[in-house]
C-alpha positions as CSV (number, residue, x, y, z in Angstrom):
1,M,118.8,94.2,83.0
2,D,119.0,90.4,83.0
3,R,116.6,88.0,81.5
4,I,115.0,85.0,83.3
5,T,113.6,82.1,81.2
6,S,113.7,79.1,83.6
7,A,110.8,78.1,85.8
8,K,113.3,76.6,88.2
9,N,114.9,80.0,88.9
10,P,114.7,80.7,92.7
11,L,113.1,84.1,92.2
12,V,110.4,82.5,90.0
13,Q,109.8,79.8,92.6
14,Q,109.5,82.4,95.4
15,L,107.0,84.4,93.4
16,R,104.9,81.3,93.0
17,A,105.0,80.8,96.7
18,L,103.9,84.4,97.3
19,R,101.0,83.8,95.0
20,R,99.8,81.4,97.7
21,G,100.6,83.8,100.5
22,A,103.4,81.5,101.7
23,A,106.0,84.1,102.8
24,G,105.3,86.4,105.7
25,D,107.9,89.0,105.0
26,L,107.1,89.6,101.3
27,M,104.0,90.1,99.2
28,A,103.4,89.9,95.5
29,V,102.0,92.9,93.6
30,E,100.8,92.4,90.1
31,G,100.2,94.9,87.3
32,R,101.7,98.3,86.4
33,V,99.0,100.4,88.2
34,M,99.3,98.5,91.5
35,I,103.1,98.4,91.4
36,L,103.2,102.1,90.9
37,E,100.7,102.6,93.7
38,A,102.8,100.5,96.0
39,L,105.9,102.6,95.1
40,S,104.0,105.9,95.7
41,C,103.1,104.6,99.2
42,G,106.7,104.1,100.0
43,L,106.8,100.3,100.0
44,A,110.2,98.8,99.2
45,P,110.4,96.6,96.1
46,R,112.8,93.7,96.1
47,Y,112.7,92.2,92.6
48,A,110.4,92.2,89.7
49,L,109.6,90.2,86.5
50,L,108.5,92.2,83.5
51,E,107.1,90.8,80.3
52,E,109.8,91.4,77.7
53,E,107.4,91.7,74.8
54,L,105.8,94.8,76.3
55,P,107.0,98.5,76.3
56,Q,107.8,98.7,80.1
57,R,111.0,100.7,80.2
58,E,109.4,103.4,82.3
59,L,108.2,100.9,84.9
60,A,111.5,99.1,84.9
61,E,113.4,102.3,85.6
62,A,111.0,103.3,88.4
63,L,111.5,100.0,90.1
64,A,115.3,100.2,89.7
65,R,115.4,103.7,91.2
66,A,113.5,102.3,94.2
67,G,116.1,99.6,94.7
68,A,114.5,96.6,93.0
69,R,116.3,94.0,90.9
70,V,114.4,94.0,87.6
71,Y,114.4,91.0,85.1
72,W,112.8,90.6,81.7
73,A,110.8,87.3,81.3
74,P,108.7,85.7,78.5
75,R,104.9,85.8,78.8
76,A,104.6,82.2,79.7
77,L,106.8,82.7,82.8
78,L,104.7,85.6,83.9
79,E,101.6,83.6,83.6
80,S,103.1,80.9,85.8
81,V,103.8,83.2,88.7
82,C,100.8,85.6,88.6
83,A,97.6,84.8,90.4
84,T,95.4,86.5,87.8
85,K,94.3,84.5,84.8
86,T,95.3,87.2,82.4
87,P,98.3,88.9,84.0
88,Q,99.2,92.5,83.0
89,G,102.8,91.8,82.2
90,S,104.5,92.6,85.5
91,C,104.9,91.1,89.0
92,C,106.9,92.5,91.8
93,A,107.9,91.2,95.3
94,F,107.6,94.0,97.9
95,D,108.3,94.1,101.6
96,M,105.1,93.2,103.4
97,V,102.9,96.2,104.4
98,P,103.9,96.8,108.0
99,P,101.0,96.7,110.5
100,R,100.1,100.0,112.2
101,S,97.4,100.6,114.8
102,P,94.3,102.2,113.2
103,A,93.8,105.8,114.2
104,G,91.0,108.3,114.1
105,P,87.5,108.3,115.4
106,R,86.1,105.6,113.1
107,I,87.5,102.1,112.7
108,V,86.3,98.9,110.8
109,A,86.8,95.6,112.5
110,L,86.4,92.3,110.7
111,D,85.4,89.2,112.7
112,G,86.4,86.0,110.7
113,V,85.9,87.5,107.2
114,Q,87.7,84.9,105.2
115,D,87.1,85.7,101.6
116,P,90.0,87.8,100.3
117,G,87.8,89.6,97.8
118,N,85.5,90.8,100.6
119,V,88.3,91.8,102.8
120,G,89.9,93.9,100.0
121,A,86.6,95.5,99.0
122,I,85.9,96.5,102.6
123,W,89.4,97.9,102.9
124,R,88.9,100.0,99.8
125,T,85.5,101.3,100.9
126,A,86.8,102.1,104.4
127,D,89.6,104.1,102.8
128,A,87.1,105.9,100.5
129,A,84.7,106.6,103.4
130,G,87.3,108.1,105.6
131,F,87.8,105.4,108.2
132,G,91.0,105.4,110.2
133,G,92.0,101.8,109.7
134,I,91.1,98.1,109.8
135,L,91.3,95.5,112.6
136,L,91.6,92.0,111.3
137,G,90.3,89.4,113.8
138,A,91.3,85.8,113.9
139,G,90.6,83.9,110.6
140,C,90.5,87.0,108.4
141,A,92.4,87.2,105.1
142,G,95.2,89.7,105.1
143,P,97.5,91.7,102.8
144,E,99.7,88.7,102.3
145,N,97.0,87.4,100.0
146,P,97.3,88.8,96.4
147,K,93.5,88.8,96.1
148,V,93.2,91.1,99.1
149,I,95.7,93.5,97.4
150,R,93.9,93.5,94.1
151,A,90.4,93.9,95.6
152,S,91.6,96.8,97.8
153,M,93.0,98.6,94.7
154,G,96.0,99.8,96.8
155,S,94.0,100.9,99.9
156,C,95.8,98.2,101.9
157,F,99.0,100.0,101.2
158,R,97.6,103.3,102.7
159,L,95.0,102.5,105.3
160,P,96.5,101.2,108.6
161,Y,95.7,97.6,109.7
162,E,96.4,95.4,112.6
163,K,95.9,91.7,113.1
164,V,94.1,91.1,116.4
165,P,94.1,87.6,117.9
166,D,91.5,88.4,120.5
167,L,89.1,90.9,118.8
168,G,86.6,90.8,121.7
169,A,89.2,92.0,124.2
170,R,90.3,94.8,121.8
171,L,86.7,95.9,121.4
172,E,86.4,96.1,125.2
173,D,89.4,98.3,125.4
174,L,88.1,100.6,122.7
175,K,84.7,100.8,124.5
176,A,86.6,101.8,127.7
177,S,88.3,104.6,125.7
178,G,84.9,106.0,124.8
179,M,84.2,104.5,121.4
180,A,80.8,102.9,120.5
181,V,80.9,99.4,119.2
182,A,78.4,98.8,116.4
183,V,78.1,95.2,115.3
184,S,76.3,94.2,112.1
185,A,73.7,91.6,113.1
186,L,70.5,90.2,111.6
187,D,68.8,90.5,115.0
188,G,69.8,94.1,115.5
189,E,67.9,97.3,115.2
190,D,67.1,98.9,111.9
191,V,70.2,101.0,111.1
192,Y,68.0,103.8,109.8
193,Q,66.1,103.9,113.1
194,R,69.3,103.5,115.3
195,A,70.1,105.3,118.5
196,P,73.0,107.8,118.1
197,L,76.5,106.3,118.0
198,G,78.4,109.5,118.5
199,D,81.5,110.5,116.4
200,A,83.8,107.8,117.6
201,F,82.9,104.2,116.9
202,V,84.0,100.8,115.6
203,L,81.9,99.1,113.0
204,V,82.2,95.3,113.2
205,I,81.5,93.1,110.2
206,G,81.1,89.3,111.0
207,S,82.0,86.3,108.9
208,E,80.2,85.5,105.6
209,A,78.7,82.3,106.9
210,H,77.9,82.9,110.6
211,G,78.1,86.7,111.2
212,A,79.8,88.1,114.3
213,S,80.8,85.6,117.0
214,L,79.0,85.5,120.3
215,D,81.9,87.0,122.2
216,V,82.1,89.9,119.8
217,K,78.3,90.5,119.9
218,A,78.5,90.6,123.7
219,R,80.8,93.6,123.5
220,A,78.4,95.6,121.3
221,T,76.9,98.9,122.4
222,H,74.7,98.8,119.2
223,R,73.6,95.9,117.1
224,L,72.6,97.1,113.6
225,R,70.9,95.5,110.7
226,L,70.0,96.5,107.2
227,P,66.3,96.1,106.4
228,M,65.6,93.3,103.8
229,R,62.6,94.6,101.8
230,G,62.7,91.9,99.2
231,G,63.1,88.2,99.2
232,A,66.8,88.0,100.0
233,E,67.7,87.2,103.6
234,S,71.1,88.8,103.7
235,L,73.7,90.7,101.8
236,N,77.3,90.0,100.8
237,A,79.6,91.1,103.6
238,A,81.4,93.7,101.5
239,V,78.2,95.2,100.2
240,A,76.6,95.3,103.7
241,A,79.8,96.9,105.1
242,G,79.9,99.6,102.4
243,I,76.2,100.6,103.0
244,L,76.8,100.7,106.8
245,M,80.1,102.7,106.5
246,Y,78.5,105.4,104.4
247,E,75.3,105.5,106.4
248,L,77.1,105.8,109.7
249,T,79.3,108.6,108.4
250,R,76.5,110.5,106.6
């Protein structure tokens, strides 16, 4: 395998662009665990930089078998292309996770959730709680963002997602198909005292700053809130989503 040492190398420059989410057809995956997870999910690797000072022959061979071009690089070069402050010695460009329509009786929809850490954490929890996929409304962070990938811990490789320019219209279609639409809202009914949703539903989580949009709220069959028993007025979007997902599937 070849060695790259120049920061001006085109592959290095492209990885730096991927760190900013600048390329729509590729995504950057960092760290041995996440790279192996992407490979196990059938994603196609294009090329990888591995820190030459680390014992990574097994990872290099796995990437090469999957069709990737693998290069050794010094630590300083890895640090320049990775989004993490303390990179784990490997970075790989994969084909972007292809969008697929969410399936199953339970779906999570995000309405303007911009923070990639929140999007990734919600994705991971939806995967763990048995939801069938994620709808990403306008303004949401997506899997092209390395922070979404890291926060999802690989769930964004497995759990289907779809970017939806008009989330309100999609929710109306899902309602017509027989699904309930439960929107998280501070003015909603106590989730623990809620009316029955049925087995098929969409849980909508609104933006961190403003909650769900008026158009999305208008499509709701249920508006649900978590009771605030202490002094806090609200919860982090990912924390609230996790509580609601597990409560609604209990």
